Phi, psi and omega in degrees: 000134181276139175292168180291153178287116182304146175284148173288169189294318186303318179289323173293327183287318182298307176299308184294322174303313180295311177306310176296326179289310177295328171305330182266002186048053185249140170270175183292322179294326171305302188299325176303318180291329185280333191255337192088345181278132188293146185302319176303313181301312181294324175302311182299316175299317172298330176276350176070034175259353180213147177262140171285137170283162188290337173293322177295319178303313175303309183295322177293316178310307177301313184298329186253004176060046185222164174288158182293317179311323186295334181285342180245008182300143180270349175244000000 
């Protein structure tokens, strides 16, 4: 049996972004207001249809009150 394929960084960010946003009861629009990233861009990153730029990752971490590493945690 083969081990599961690890998630890509884009997929890790998408999964953790949604989880962290929902844990804080934030909507996409709420997070957009906190980060200055437009809602459509946040949606694309959260769906893993777009890759976030490093400056966006930093803004997301600040907006969610977490360390950047938390956005890429595997657990």
